N, CA and C of each residue as an Amber inpcrd file, in Angstrom:
protein
   549
 223.6230000  17.4270000 161.2280000 225.0170000  17.0250000 161.2960000
 225.4570000  16.5830000 159.8970000 226.5800000  17.1210000 159.4280000
 227.0550000  16.7700000 158.0870000 228.2210000  15.7890000 158.1530000
 228.7730000  15.4580000 156.9880000 229.8470000  14.4590000 156.9060000
 231.1330000  14.9070000 157.5930000 231.3660000  16.2200000 157.6800000
 232.5830000  16.7230000 158.3140000 232.4750000  16.7140000 159.8360000
 231.3230000  16.3430000 160.3720000 231.1200000  16.3080000 161.8160000
 231.5660000  14.9700000 162.3880000 231.9660000  15.0110000 163.6500000
 232.4200000  13.8090000 164.3390000 231.6750000  13.6990000 165.6690000
 231.0900000  12.5470000 165.9260000 230.3870000  12.3380000 167.1910000
 231.4130000  12.1900000 168.3110000 231.2410000  13.0180000 169.3480000
 232.1490000  12.9870000 170.4960000 231.5430000  12.1990000 171.6580000
 230.2410000  12.3540000 171.8780000 229.5540000  11.6300000 172.9350000
 228.2670000  11.0430000 172.3730000 228.1530000   9.7400000 172.4310000
 226.9530000   9.0450000 171.9600000 225.8000000   9.3320000 172.9230000
 224.5750000   9.0060000 172.5160000 223.4400000   9.1750000 173.4330000
 223.6320000   8.4270000 174.7520000 224.2010000   7.2310000 174.7020000
 224.4140000   6.4420000 175.9150000 225.4230000   7.1190000 176.8380000
 226.5400000   7.5890000 176.2830000 227.5570000   8.2580000 177.1040000
 227.0050000   9.5560000 177.6820000 226.2490000  10.2780000 176.8840000
 225.6590000  11.5350000 177.3430000 224.7040000  11.2690000 178.5100000
 223.9090000  10.2180000 178.4150000 222.9820000   9.8770000 179.4800000
 223.7260000   9.5310000 180.7690000 224.8200000   8.7910000 180.6640000
 225.6230000   8.4340000 181.8400000 226.2050000   9.7020000 182.4770000
 226.6830000  10.6220000 181.6560000 227.2630000  11.8680000 182.1700000
 226.2110000  12.6990000 182.9030000 225.0240000  12.8090000 182.3350000
 223.9650000  13.5860000 182.9830000 223.5700000  12.9300000 184.3080000
 223.5060000  11.6080000 184.3340000 223.2250000  10.8820000 185.5830000
 224.3000000  11.1940000 186.6350000 225.5560000  11.1750000 186.2090000
 226.6700000  11.4530000 187.1350000 226.5910000  12.8750000 187.6710000
 226.2770000  13.8410000 186.7990000 226.1560000  15.2290000 187.2400000
 225.0360000  15.3810000 188.2670000 223.9270000  14.6950000 188.0610000
 222.8190000  14.7370000 189.0260000 223.2700000  14.1710000 190.3700000
 224.0210000  13.0730000 190.3490000 224.5220000  12.4730000 191.5880000
 225.5100000  13.3910000 192.3050000 226.3390000  14.0910000 191.5540000
 227.2730000  15.0380000 192.1680000 226.5190000  16.1830000 192.8440000
 225.4550000  16.6610000 192.2060000 224.6290000  17.6900000 192.8460000
 224.0380000  17.1670000 194.1530000 223.5470000  15.9480000 194.1300000
 222.9770000  15.3360000 195.3430000 224.0210000  15.2080000 196.4480000
 225.2200000  14.8080000 196.0990000 226.2800000  14.6680000 197.0970000
 226.5590000  15.9880000 197.7950000 226.5370000  17.0710000 197.0450000
 226.8960000  18.3710000 197.6050000 225.7260000  19.1460000 198.2060000
 224.4940000  18.8320000 197.7920000 223.3650000  19.6500000 198.2260000
 222.2210000  18.8690000 198.8610000 222.3290000  17.5920000 199.0030000
 221.3810000  16.7100000 199.6880000 219.9120000  16.9790000 199.3850000
 219.2520000  17.8500000 200.1570000 217.8080000  18.0220000 200.0200000
 217.3980000  19.2060000 199.1410000 218.3400000  20.0100000 198.6980000
 218.1010000  21.1420000 197.7910000 217.2510000  22.2520000 198.3980000
 217.1800000  22.3430000 199.7220000 216.3550000  23.3870000 200.3510000
 216.9270000  24.7800000 200.1480000 218.2370000  24.9100000 200.0750000
 218.8580000  26.2240000 199.9170000 219.6680000  26.3100000 198.6360000
 219.1600000  25.6680000 197.5870000 219.8690000  25.6270000 196.3120000
 218.9300000  26.0420000 195.1980000 219.4710000  26.8210000 194.2700000
 218.7380000  27.2160000 193.0730000 219.5840000  26.8300000 191.8640000
 218.9750000  26.1150000 190.9350000 219.6540000  25.7440000 189.6930000
 219.2140000  26.7140000 188.6040000 220.1760000  27.3150000 187.9150000
 219.8580000  28.3030000 186.8800000 220.4930000  27.8800000 185.5660000
 219.6540000  27.6320000 184.5830000 220.1170000  27.2840000 183.2440000
 220.3320000  28.5340000 182.4250000 221.4780000  28.6130000 181.7560000
 221.7770000  29.7880000 180.9310000 221.1590000  29.6110000 179.5520000
 220.4370000  30.6320000 179.1340000 219.7990000  30.6390000 177.8130000
 220.8770000  30.7890000 176.7470000 220.7790000  30.1970000 175.6110000
 219.6410000  29.3940000 175.1960000 219.8200000  27.8910000 175.4240000
 221.0390000  27.3780000 175.5500000 221.2250000  25.9280000 175.5350000
 221.4350000  25.2830000 176.8940000 221.7950000  26.0410000 177.8940000
 221.9720000  25.4640000 179.2220000 220.6660000  25.0010000 179.8420000
 219.5550000  25.5170000 179.3370000 218.2580000  25.1410000 179.9030000
 217.9080000  23.6870000 179.6170000 218.4260000  23.1250000 178.5440000
 218.1350000  21.7200000 178.2270000 218.8030000  20.7950000 179.2420000
 220.0350000  21.1010000 179.6020000 220.7120000  20.3180000 180.6310000
 220.0000000  20.5150000 181.9740000 219.6290000  21.7310000 182.2910000
 218.8990000  22.0080000 183.5250000 217.6140000  21.1820000 183.5880000
 216.8360000  21.1930000 182.5210000 215.5730000  20.4510000 182.5100000
 215.7920000  18.9580000 182.7000000 216.8260000  18.4100000 182.0530000
 217.1330000  16.9750000 182.2210000 217.5170000  16.6750000 183.6700000
 218.3420000  17.5420000 184.2470000 218.7680000  17.3330000 185.6300000
 217.5900000  17.4050000 186.5940000 216.7460000  18.3970000 186.4400000
 215.5810000  18.5410000 187.3290000 214.6740000  17.3260000 187.2260000
 214.4380000  16.8520000 186.0130000 213.5940000  15.6700000 185.8240000
 214.2140000  14.4500000 186.5120000 215.5200000  14.2750000 186.3760000
 216.2140000  13.1530000 187.0320000 216.1390000  13.2500000 188.5460000
 216.3930000  14.4350000 189.0740000 216.3750000  14.6130000 190.5220000
 214.9930000  14.3020000 191.0920000 213.9570000  14.6880000 190.3780000
 212.5910000  14.4340000 190.8480000 212.2070000  12.9600000 190.6960000
 212.4240000  12.4150000 189.5020000 211.9090000  11.0750000 189.2120000
 212.7660000   9.9510000 189.7850000 214.0710000  10.0710000 189.7190000
 214.9360000   8.9600000 190.1220000 215.5660000   9.1170000 191.5000000
 215.5570000  10.3520000 192.0320000 216.2180000  10.5700000 193.3210000
 215.2680000  11.1150000 194.3840000 213.9940000  11.2700000 194.0390000
 212.9820000  11.6400000 195.0250000 213.0560000  13.0470000 195.5720000
 213.7290000  13.9450000 194.8850000 213.7690000  15.3350000 195.3340000
 212.4640000  15.9910000 194.8810000 211.6100000  16.3240000 195.8410000
 210.2830000  16.8220000 195.5010000 210.3030000  18.2370000 194.9330000
 211.1540000  19.0720000 195.4780000 211.1620000  20.4700000 195.0570000
 212.5750000  20.9010000 194.6550000 212.7220000  21.2530000 193.4010000
 213.9850000  21.7800000 192.8950000 213.6900000  23.1700000 192.3300000
 214.2120000  24.1840000 193.0020000 214.0060000  25.5420000 192.4990000
 214.9290000  25.7600000 191.3090000 214.3620000  26.2930000 190.2270000
 215.1780000  26.5030000 189.0370000 214.6620000  27.7020000 188.2470000
 215.5350000  28.2010000 187.3930000 215.1680000  29.3190000 186.5330000
 216.0060000  29.3360000 185.2720000 215.5690000  30.1490000 184.3200000
 216.2820000  30.3490000 183.0540000 216.7900000  31.7870000 183.0370000
 218.0580000  31.9620000 182.6800000 218.6610000  33.2870000 182.6680000
 219.3030000  33.5730000 181.3180000 218.9490000  34.7030000 180.7230000
 219.5720000  35.1430000 179.4760000 220.6350000  36.1860000 179.8210000
 221.8230000  36.0340000 179.2530000 222.9400000  36.9390000 179.5580000
 223.3500000  37.7940000 178.3660000 222.5700000  37.7820000 177.3050000
 222.9480000  38.4330000 176.0490000 223.4790000  39.8460000 176.2520000
 222.7320000  40.6770000 176.9520000 223.1160000  42.0850000 177.0660000
 224.0000000  42.3760000 178.2720000 224.4270000  41.3290000 178.9710000
 225.4000000  41.4850000 180.0480000 226.8070000  41.1130000 179.5760000
 226.9120000  40.5740000 178.3750000 228.2160000  40.1690000 177.8410000
 229.0590000  41.3920000 177.5160000 230.3640000  41.2790000 177.7280000
 231.2550000  42.3970000 177.4340000 231.5570000  42.5280000 175.9510000
 231.1320000  41.5730000 175.1520000 231.4260000  41.6120000 173.7190000
 230.1720000  41.7640000 172.8520000 229.0000000  42.0290000 173.4550000
 227.7870000  42.0440000 172.6380000 227.7480000  43.2240000 171.6700000
 228.4180000  44.3120000 171.9780000 228.4290000  45.4590000 171.0630000
 229.3910000  45.2580000 169.8920000 230.2230000  44.2530000 169.9740000
 231.2390000  44.0300000 168.9380000 230.7690000  43.1070000 167.8220000
 229.6390000  42.5100000 168.0010000 229.1490000  41.5850000 166.9900000
 228.3900000  42.3340000 165.9010000 228.4300000  41.7840000 164.7090000
 227.7040000  42.3920000 163.5990000 226.3680000  41.6870000 163.3870000
 226.1150000  40.6710000 164.2030000 224.8540000  39.9490000 164.1230000
 223.7880000  40.6940000 164.9140000 222.5560000  40.5130000 164.5160000
 221.4460000  41.0400000 165.3040000 221.2110000  40.0660000 166.4460000
 221.2950000  40.5700000 167.6570000 221.1510000  39.7140000 168.8300000
 219.6980000  39.6590000 169.2750000 219.2810000  38.4870000 169.6510000
 217.9310000  38.2850000 170.1610000 218.0340000  37.6640000 171.5440000
 217.5060000  38.3610000 172.5140000 217.5230000  37.8330000 173.8780000
 216.3940000  36.8330000 174.0610000 216.6480000  35.8370000 174.8920000
 215.6390000  34.8510000 175.2570000 214.9620000  35.3230000 176.5400000
 213.7350000  34.8950000 176.7890000 213.0570000  35.3490000 178.0120000
 213.6940000  34.7450000 179.2660000 213.8250000  35.5850000 180.2870000
 214.2460000  35.1020000 181.5970000 213.0320000  34.4830000 182.2780000
 213.2520000  33.3890000 182.9680000 212.2200000  32.8000000 183.8170000
 212.8420000  32.6420000 185.1920000 212.8550000  33.7520000 185.9190000
 213.5340000  33.7920000 187.2090000 212.5350000  34.1070000 188.3220000
 211.5160000  33.3020000 188.4430000 210.5070000  33.4790000 189.4890000
 210.9500000  32.7550000 190.7510000 212.1710000  33.0280000 191.1580000
 212.7860000  32.3600000 192.3030000 213.5350000  33.3930000 193.1260000
 213.7990000  33.0570000 194.3690000 214.6100000  33.9000000 195.2440000
 215.9980000  33.2850000 195.3390000 217.0220000  34.0870000 195.0970000
 218.3810000  33.5550000 195.2240000 219.1170000  34.1340000 196.4280000
 218.5280000  35.1160000 197.0870000 219.1600000  35.7620000 198.2320000
 219.5290000  34.7260000 199.2950000 220.8260000  34.6310000 199.6080000
 221.3040000  33.7320000 200.6470000 221.3330000  32.2610000 200.2830000
 221.0280000  31.9360000 199.0460000 221.0220000  30.5290000 198.6260000
 222.2370000  30.2220000 197.7640000 222.5660000  28.9540000 197.6740000
 223.6240000  28.5180000 196.7560000 223.0160000  28.4520000 195.3590000
 223.6930000  29.0590000 194.4170000 223.2390000  29.0700000 193.0250000
 224.1820000  28.2050000 192.2090000 223.6080000  27.3260000 191.3880000
 224.4010000  26.5290000 190.4550000 224.0390000  26.9980000 189.0520000
 225.0000000  27.6430000 188.3880000 224.8150000  28.0610000 187.0030000
 225.0790000  26.8530000 186.1140000 224.2070000  26.6360000 185.1310000
 224.3030000  25.4420000 184.2880000 224.3410000  25.8550000 182.8230000
 225.3620000  25.3620000 182.0990000 225.4670000  25.6450000 180.6680000
 225.9390000  24.3800000 179.9540000 225.7550000  24.3630000 178.6400000
 226.1310000  23.1690000 177.8960000 227.6210000  23.1360000 177.5740000
 228.1690000  24.2190000 177.0070000 229.5740000  24.2370000 176.6100000
 230.2670000  25.4570000 177.2120000 231.3470000  25.2280000 177.9300000
 232.1850000  26.3130000 178.4400000 233.2960000  26.5300000 177.4260000
 233.2920000  27.7150000 176.8230000 234.2520000  28.0120000 175.7640000
 235.1850000  29.1240000 176.2370000 234.8610000  30.3700000 176.0110000
 235.7470000  31.4740000 176.3990000 235.5610000  31.8840000 177.8560000
 234.3870000  31.6010000 178.4140000 234.0760000  32.0160000 179.7840000
 233.2710000  33.2990000 179.8420000 233.0630000  33.9450000 178.7090000
 232.3510000  35.2260000 178.6900000 230.8770000  35.0980000 179.0870000
 230.2310000  34.0140000 178.7030000 228.8260000  33.8170000 179.0990000
 228.7080000  33.6480000 180.6100000 229.6590000  32.9550000 181.2030000
 229.6250000  32.7420000 182.6550000 229.8900000  34.0510000 183.3780000
 230.8530000  34.8170000 182.8980000 231.1120000  36.1320000 183.4850000
 229.8650000  37.0000000 183.4150000 229.1820000  36.9710000 182.2770000
 227.9480000  37.7380000 182.1100000 226.8690000  37.2370000 183.0650000
 226.7950000  35.9290000 183.2620000 225.7950000  35.3670000 184.1760000
 226.0550000  35.8150000 185.6090000 227.3130000  35.8910000 186.0020000
 227.6490000  36.3650000 187.3410000 227.1770000  37.8030000 187.5430000
 227.3110000  38.6070000 186.5090000 226.8280000  39.9860000 186.5670000
 225.3020000  40.0200000 186.5870000 224.6750000  39.2150000 185.7510000
 223.2190000  39.2270000 185.6240000 222.5160000  38.7680000 186.8990000
 223.0610000  37.7870000 187.6040000 222.3550000  37.3080000 188.7960000
 222.3580000  38.3410000 189.9190000 223.2490000  39.3300000 189.8590000
 223.2180000  40.4110000 190.8450000 221.8690000  41.1190000 190.8520000
 221.1820000  41.1140000 189.7210000 219.8650000  41.7560000 189.6210000
 218.8100000  41.0260000 190.4370000 219.0920000  39.7970000 190.8320000
 218.0980000  38.9760000 191.5300000 218.4160000  38.7580000 192.9990000
 219.5160000  39.3080000 193.4800000 219.8820000  39.1490000 194.8770000
 221.3170000  38.6910000 195.0210000 221.6920000  38.4480000 196.2690000
 223.0620000  38.0250000 196.5690000 223.0500000  36.5820000 197.0680000
 223.5400000  35.6730000 196.2450000 223.5870000  34.2730000 196.6770000
 224.6720000  34.0550000 197.7300000 224.5330000  32.9920000 198.5050000
 225.5620000  32.6570000 199.4990000 226.7950000  32.0680000 198.8190000
 226.5820000  31.4160000 197.6670000 227.6740000  30.8150000 196.8980000
 227.2000000  30.6330000 195.4670000 228.1610000  30.5890000 194.5520000
 227.8490000  30.3300000 193.1510000 228.7660000  29.2210000 192.6660000
 228.1610000  28.1990000 192.0650000 228.9050000  27.0900000 191.4810000
 228.5930000  27.0350000 189.9960000 229.4570000  26.3700000 189.2550000
 229.2820000  26.2590000 187.8150000 229.2710000  24.7920000 187.3970000
 228.2490000  24.4340000 186.6200000 228.1650000  23.1050000 186.0350000
 228.1260000  23.2600000 184.5250000 229.0000000  22.5170000 183.8410000
 228.9710000  22.4980000 182.3810000 229.0290000  21.0580000 181.8980000
 228.3600000  20.8270000 180.8000000 228.3970000  19.5050000 180.1880000
 229.7470000  19.2800000 179.5180000 230.2110000  20.2760000 178.7440000
 231.4570000  20.1830000 177.9930000 232.3560000  21.3680000 178.3270000
 233.6130000  21.0890000 178.5850000 234.6090000  22.1330000 178.8210000
 235.6300000  22.0940000 177.6880000 235.6630000  23.1920000 176.9180000
 236.7150000  23.3480000 175.8970000 237.8690000  24.0810000 176.5780000
 238.6380000  23.3710000 177.3480000 239.5690000  23.9510000 178.3110000
 240.6710000  24.8350000 177.7470000 241.0870000  24.6710000 176.5120000
 242.2000000  25.4680000 175.9930000 241.7480000  26.7220000 175.2590000
 240.4940000  27.1070000 175.4070000 239.9740000  28.2530000 174.6660000
 239.5560000  29.4040000 175.5730000 239.8720000  29.3100000 176.8380000
 239.3820000  30.2720000 177.8170000 240.0130000  31.6480000 177.6450000
 239.1840000  32.6800000 177.7080000 239.6450000  34.0690000 177.7290000
 239.6810000  34.5930000 179.1690000 238.9190000  33.9600000 180.0490000
 238.7900000  34.3970000 181.4380000 239.0910000  33.2260000 182.3720000
 239.5700000  33.4980000 183.5790000 239.9400000  32.4090000 184.5020000
 238.7220000  31.8070000 185.2010000 237.9270000  31.0800000 184.4410000
 236.6960000  30.4720000 184.9560000 236.8060000  28.9630000 184.7790000
 236.5200000  28.2270000 185.8600000 236.6010000  26.7620000 185.8350000
 235.3150000  26.1790000 186.4120000 234.8420000  25.0690000 185.8750000
 233.6080000  24.4700000 186.3950000 233.8190000  23.7040000 187.7010000
 232.7730000  23.7080000 188.5330000 232.7520000  22.8900000 189.7460000
 232.2530000  21.4850000 189.4300000 231.3660000  21.3980000 188.4350000
 230.8100000  20.1280000 187.9780000 231.0680000  20.0470000 186.4830000
 231.6590000  18.9510000 186.0550000 232.0770000  18.8380000 184.6630000
 231.6670000  17.4980000 184.0800000 231.0070000  17.5580000 182.9190000
 230.6470000  16.3410000 182.2130000 231.8380000  15.7320000 181.5060000
 232.4400000  16.4910000 180.5820000 233.5900000  15.9940000 179.8160000
 234.4260000  17.1660000 179.3250000 235.7200000  16.9200000 179.1690000
 236.6090000  17.9150000 178.5570000 236.8730000  17.4990000 177.1290000
 236.8080000  18.4800000 176.2410000 237.0360000  18.2060000 174.8270000
 238.0110000  19.2380000 174.2960000 239.0340000  18.7560000 173.6430000
 240.0090000  19.6410000 173.0160000 239.6470000  19.7700000 171.5450000
 239.4590000  20.9930000 171.0960000 239.0830000  21.2430000 169.7030000
 239.9570000  22.3710000 169.1610000 240.1760000  22.3280000 167.8790000
 240.9770000  23.3590000 167.2290000 240.1990000  24.6640000 167.1280000
 240.9400000  25.7610000 167.0240000 240.3280000  27.0760000 166.8290000
 239.4250000  27.0260000 165.5990000 238.2220000  27.5240000 165.7230000
 237.2880000  27.5310000 164.6020000 236.3470000  26.3380000 164.5740000
 236.7240000  25.2330000 165.2190000 235.8270000  24.0910000 165.3120000
 234.7480000  24.4050000 166.3460000 233.5820000  23.8270000 166.1660000
 232.4750000  24.0820000 167.0790000 232.0250000  22.7790000 167.7320000
 231.8840000  22.8160000 169.0340000 231.3400000  21.6860000 169.7740000
 229.8460000  21.9450000 169.9190000 229.0350000  21.0180000 169.4320000
 227.5820000  21.1710000 169.4370000 226.9460000  20.0780000 170.2850000
 225.9290000  20.4750000 171.0320000 225.1490000  19.5190000 171.8090000
 223.7620000  19.4770000 171.1860000 223.3440000  18.3020000 170.7780000
 222.0110000  18.1250000 170.2040000 221.1170000  17.5270000 171.2830000
 220.1120000  18.2900000 171.7000000 219.1630000  17.8300000 172.7000000
 217.8730000  17.4250000 172.0080000 217.2060000  16.4520000 172.5620000
 215.9310000  15.9830000 172.0320000 215.1070000  15.4290000 173.1920000
 213.7890000  15.4090000 173.0270000 212.9360000  14.7880000 174.0400000
 213.2000000  13.2890000 174.1120000 213.6660000  12.7390000 173.0050000
 214.0230000  11.3240000 172.9430000 215.5110000  11.2000000 173.2800000
 215.8330000  10.5920000 174.4250000 217.2300000  10.4890000 174.8760000
 218.1400000   9.8040000 173.8610000 217.5770000   8.9230000 173.0440000
 218.4100000   8.1910000 172.0840000 218.8500000   9.0720000 170.9140000
 218.3280000  10.2860000 170.8270000 218.7250000  11.2120000 169.7680000
 219.6440000  12.3210000 170.2680000 219.9160000  12.3480000 171.5610000
 220.7940000  13.3680000 172.1350000 222.2480000  12.9430000 171.9540000
 223.1000000  13.8860000 171.5630000 224.5190000  13.5810000 171.4120000
 225.3380000  14.8540000 171.3640000 226.6410000  14.6880000 171.4550000
 227.5830000  15.7990000 171.3470000 228.4750000  15.5070000 170.1560000
 228.6410000  16.5220000 169.2970000 229.4770000  16.3220000 168.1160000
 230.3460000  17.5430000 167.8500000 231.3810000  17.3140000 167.0570000
 232.3250000  18.3510000 166.6740000 232.0700000  18.7210000 165.2180000
 231.8620000  19.9920000 165.0030000 231.6740000  20.5170000 163.6510000
 233.0100000  21.1130000 163.2180000 233.6590000  20.4710000 162.2590000
 234.9910000  20.8960000 161.8320000 234.9100000  22.1820000 161.0130000
 235.8960000  23.0470000 161.2240000 236.0210000  24.2670000 160.4180000
 236.6360000  23.8670000 159.0790000 235.9690000  24.1510000 158.0180000
 236.4180000  23.7490000 156.6820000 237.3090000  24.7850000 156.0100000
 237.7400000  25.7870000 156.7450000 238.5770000  26.8350000 156.1430000
 239.9820000  26.3710000 155.8660000
């Protein structure tokens, strides 16, 4: 993080938000018998891992089915980039047929990653329902009509600014910050 960056969520606020998101999942899914949590690669998996750990350790949920999903080559804009794309490994050793799926990502920006995830999960079966959980919603930047069911915080940022989530094994080092566009 450089001097032009601004902290949006401190480690303490981030921890409270993750706790709240875990409680919202519990309210809607109780025992998690017919629920699968899927973290979107590369950064949604950190939120997924934190949530699963909380559900197990603090809320007594013994079994939480979860997986990691990469959507790189399902995106409608992947051929338009000049960058070399590297896909992350999928870890989808779960059954989603007939179950409620909760897609989990860190930042909802244009909605293209979520659209790609909806396409990608078709390869694994037909869920009974699909919900979306995001830590941060950049609500005024959407290209597609996609809205989260579970939301940590909404952040308004200017075009070109980047909202970054820093995850760490040490909760006191996790935070959300805004990287200003210096153009």
